[in-house]
Every structure is written in C-alpha cells, then in structure tokens.
N, C-alpha and C positions, 0 to 999 in steps of 0.2 A: 250312347254309342255301343252299349252292350258289354262294357268291361265289368269284370267281377269285382265284388266289394273288397276282397283281400288285395287285389292288384291295385285298386284305387288307393287303399291305405298305404301300400308300399310307396307309391309315387308321391303321395302327399308327405310322407315321412322324409323322403329324399329331398323334397323341395323346401320343407319347413324346418328341418333340423340340420344344424351344422355345428359340430363341436370338434375340439382338437385339444391336444396337450403338447407340452414342450419338454425337452430333456434338460434337467437340472442336475449337473454333475453326473451325467450318464444315466439318471433315473427319470422316468416319465412322471410329470406332475399330474394332478387331478384334471380330468377333462373339464373344459369350460366352453360355453356357447359363444359363437362368433357374433359380435354385434354389427360389424361392418366387413364387407368383402366375403369371398367364398360363398356367396349366395347367388342364385339365379335371378336376375332382374327380368321378370317376364314381360314387363312393359317395353323392353328393348329387344325382345326375342321375336322371331318370325317363324311361322308354322307353314310348312309346305306339304302338299299332298301329291303322291305319285299314283296315278290311276284311281284317285278318289274324287268324287264330285266336289265342285267348289263350295256348294252349300254345306257339305259336311265339314270341310276345312274351316269355313267361316264359323260354324257352330262350335267346333272344338277350340278355335282361337278365342272366341268369346268366353268359353268356359275357363280357359287357362289365363285369361286376361292378357293375351298377346296379340300380335298382328297376323292376319292371314295374308300370305303372299303366294306368288306363282312363279313359274319358270318363264324366261331366264332371269337370273339375278346375279349380282356381283358379290364375290367373296374373296377377300384378300387381294382386291384389285383385278381379279380375273372373272370373266363371265362364266356362269355355270348354267348349263342347259341350253345354251345358244348354239346356233349353227355357225361355226368358225370358218366355213367355206364361203360365207357371204361377206361382202365388203362392209356392210353396215355393222357387223360385229366388231370390226376393227376401228370404228370411229373414234374410240377413246384414244388409241395410239396416234391417229392422224391429228386429233385435236391437241394432244400434247406437243406434237411436232410444231404445229402452227402457233401454239401459245408460247413456246420457247423462242421461236423466231421473232414473234412480235415483241417480246420482252427485250430481246437483245438488240433490236434495231440494227439489222445487218449493215445498213448504210453508214453507221457510225464506227464500224470495225474495219480494220485493214484486212486484206485478203489472207494474210498469215494468221490473223486472229480468227477469222471465219474457218480456216482450215483446221486450226487447233480444236475449235468447238465441234466441228464435224467429227473429228477423230475421237474426241473424248466423250462428249455428252450426247450429241445427236445419234451416235452409233449405239449408245447404251439404253436409250429410252425404250425401244421395243423389245429388249432382250427377255424380259419377264414373259411376254407373250410368245416370242420366238422359241423359247426353251420348251414350250408345251404344245404349240400349234403350228401347223404348216400354213404359212401365209399365202393367200391367193395372189395370183400374178398382178391383178389390178391394184392390190394394196401395195405390193412391192414397187410397182411402177410409180404410184402416187408418192410414196415416201422418198424414192430416189429422185423424183422430180423436185421435191421440196428441198432435199439436200443440194441438188445441182444449182437451183436458183439461189439458195442461201450462199453457196460458195462464190458465185459470181456477183453477189450483192444485188440480186433482183428482188423486186417486190412480187408477192404471190400472183397478182394478176397482170404483171408486166411481162412483155415479150421483147427480148433483145437477143443479140447475136451471142452464141456461145463460142468463144474463140478456140476452145479445145473440147473435143467430144468427151462426154462423161465416162464412156467406156475406157478411154485412154488414161483418164485420171485414176481409174480404179486399178490400173496396172501397177506392178511393183516398181520401186525406184530403179532397180536394175534393168527394167524394161521401159524406162523413160516415162514412168507414171509417178504418181504421188503416194502410192501405197494405201489408198483409201479402201477399206474392206467393203465388198458388196454386201448389201443386206440379204440378198438371196443366199449367198454363200454362208453368211453368219447364221441364218435360219437353219439351213441344212446341217451345218456343223453342230449346232446346239442340239438338234434332234438326234444326230448320230451319236452324241455322247450318251444318250440313254442306252444305246446298244452296248457301249463300252461299260457302262455301269451294270448292265444286265450280266455281262460276262464276268465282271469283277465280284459280283455278289455270290458268294459261295453257297448261300442258302437257296438260291434259285437253281443252281446247277451249272455245269460247264459244257452244256451242249449234249449232243447225242453220244451214246456210249459205243465203243467199238463192237460190242456184241450185237448192237442194233444195226450197225453199218455192215457188218459181215457175219450174218447169222450162221452161214454154213461153216465158217471157220470156228465159230464159238461151239457149234455142235461137235466138232472134231477134237476140241481141247479136252485133255484128260482131267485136268484140275480146274473146275469151274470157278474156284475161289482164288486162282493164281493172280498175283499182282502184276501190273504192267511191267514194272522194273525187272521182274523175274523172266520176262519173255523178250525184252528188248534191251540188249546190253551194249556197252561201249568197249569193244575189244580191238586191240592193235590199231588204235587211231581211227576206228570206224564203228558205226552203229550196226549191229547185226541181230538177227532173230535167234532166240534159243527156244524154239517151239517144241512142244510135247504133244504130238498128235496121237490119236487112238489108232490110226491106220495111215497108209501112204496117201498123201495129197495128190489128187489127180482130177482131170476134167475141169469143171467150173470152179471147184474149190481151189485148184491151182491158179486159175485166173484171179480169184479173189485174193489169194496170198500175194501175188505179184502186185496187185493194186494196193493192198495194205502196206507192203514194204515200200512201194513208191510213195505212198501217202506219208509214211513215217519219215522217209529220207528227206522230205521237203520241210520238216519241222525242226525247230531248235529246242533241245531238251536241257533242263537244268539238273546238273549232277549233284548239286548240294542245296539243301533247303527244300521248301515247298514249291510246287509249281505255281506260277503266276502268269497272268496275261501281260504281254509287253508289246508296246507300239513301236515299230521299227523307225518311224520318222522322228522320234524323240530320243535323245541320248540316255535319258533316265527311264524310258519305257512308259512314260505317262501319256495321257491324251490331252494335249493343249488345244483348246477350241480355236484360238487365233491361228495357229499353224494349220489346223484342219480347214479353216475358212479360206486361207490363202491357197491351199492345195486344190480345194473345190473351185476356187475362182480362177485358178491357173496363174496366180500371181507369184508362184514359186517355181523357178526353173530348176527341175531336179537334175539337169545335166550341166548346170552353170558352174563355172569355176569360181571359187571363193575370192579370187583376185580380180574379178571383172571390174572394169572401171565404171563408176557411176558418177553422175553430176552432183549427187547429194553428198555433202560433207558435214559430219557432226561437229567440226571445228569452227564453223561459221554460223552466224545467226540464221534462224529458220526463214526470216523474211528475205535474206539474201539468197538462200537456196531456192525459194519459190520464184524469186525474180529471175535467177539464172534459168530455171526450168521454163518459165514463160518466155524468156528471150530465145531459148533453143527451140521452143515450139512455135515461135512467131506469134505469141499470144499477148503481146503488148499492144494496147489500144492506140496504135499509131495510124496515121493516114495510109501508110503503105500496106499494113495488115488488114485494114478495114476496106480497102478498095477491091 
C-alpha cells in the first residue's frame, strides 16, 4: 500500500504491545504486560474504505487479519452510511414493533393493558432513531397504524371497525382524548432538543453577536471592548441604554438603534449570576421533550384553565377511566353503536 517502514513499525508496536502499572499507596508499580484485555482483536474488527477501491480494502483486511466491509453498516444499533429518507432503512424499527406485538399477543390483554403498553414501551422503541433522524411520512404512518391496531386488539392483517378515530385518541385528556403522544410530534421534539443543546453548549457559542447584527452601531461605539452590562442598565425599574457614541446617531444608524432597543426590550435579563438559556414553557427553564411533543401535537391547550373538568380521574382505576371514555365516545361494541 506504500506505507513507510517507520510508520508500519509504529502501528505494529501499538497493536502488539500493551502494558500498564497500578498505584500502590500512591506510587506507581513497575509496568507489566497485559495477558488478557486491552488488546485489539483483529478477527472481530471490520475495515471500511471511503473512496477506496474494494480490492484495496480487501487486500488491507487480509494483511491485518480482519474483515473487509462496506457501507451501510450498523453501529450501536444505528445504521451508518444509509439513506434514512428511505423506508427500507427503518425496517429494523418496524420489525421491533411487530416482534413486540407478536410476543404480547394483544388478544390476551385488556384494552387498558394495551393502552399502558402503548404509552410505555411502544412509544419508546423508536426513540433512539427519532433522536437522530427525521422519520419519513410512510414510516410514521406505518408505525401509527401498528399502534392503532394493537390498541383495538386487531391482528396485523385484520380489518375491523375503529370505533374512535386515532387522531381523537391522540388528543389530551382535557380535549376528550387519551393523551397518547403522536410519533411525529415525538420525532420533531427529540430533534428540536439538539437545538436546545446547541444553545446550552457554551463552547459552541451563543449565536450571533450584537456587533454582527448591528455593524453600523458597533462602528460608532467609542470603546470596542465595552461589556454589554455597561451599555444596558436597569434604572428606575426599567432597562435603558447607556450608550457612548463617537458622534450623534442619525439616519440609518438611528433606525438601527431603535431596532436594537426594541430587540433588547423583548428579552429577559438575569441581574445576578451568569446568563443562561431558559425555556418559558417549563417552570425550571429546562427543555422537557414530553411537553414539547404535546405542544407540537396541539395536545396542550395554552389558554385552558387549570380547573377545567375532565372525565379522567387519578382516584379510580385506569380501566374504569377508559371504560367511561369509551362510553362517552359511544365506543362500546354494542348493537346500537355498530349499527
């Protein structure tokens, strides 16, 4: 392959030598070679090539005594190098859904038991994928169809009447639903959390700087190293600017100043401690995925009164709650409702 002799010796040394020492009363012991563990088992390793002919990958794999592989492949349960926009790439998730359903034998469970499983297990199976990839519409429809049939106790290839539309079941309990989280909303909420993490990571940065948003004002500032807290102060119960311009602000710079002050007046500032990102929908300022899922799904009525009457009561068994819900929805399989 054209590698230098020195480089080859370095690699061989890394692969063949493994030594360590331990601390005894705070002092390191003499180094000793590892007989087991901490070694690379080449027979269990795979070699991949990017932009390299398959024949070269095969030759290098034979040289290293490992396996030659190609993209896509699975690593830690996730497909690497595959096109996640294709339905075939999500076959693992769909197979897990069907496998769980076949194991549970939905016809042996009551409707409240199936409801509990949908809420806890079935809704969590695809989360590993949902947190990294945007699921195609066809996949979401297929998974929701599986959940819907399981809830009503149908077999996969069985066609029967759904007494309540699945969209109504996805509504919150305050909206006469059962509060089942939509898989589409869960997928979007998990991906949105990456934006939240991006904002929280101080090493990545906190977005665009004011000098980039308002370059004309930055050029007019006398002290280019001035801190933000020196220019925006809390005085007499209101936030005001304490600007220090080189000359009188006029024209387009005046428009920029108005836009800047309007921008700052819409923000909440922390007068004690470091600045942090805070999410208004959570009392602690955190980003809960479940609440975000409900907001995206529309299952949370932002204008609803906390004292709104709901059919659901935590004081009675779940099966009684579901029976009352079915009764109110006329979803009891009686002759009157089936006619």
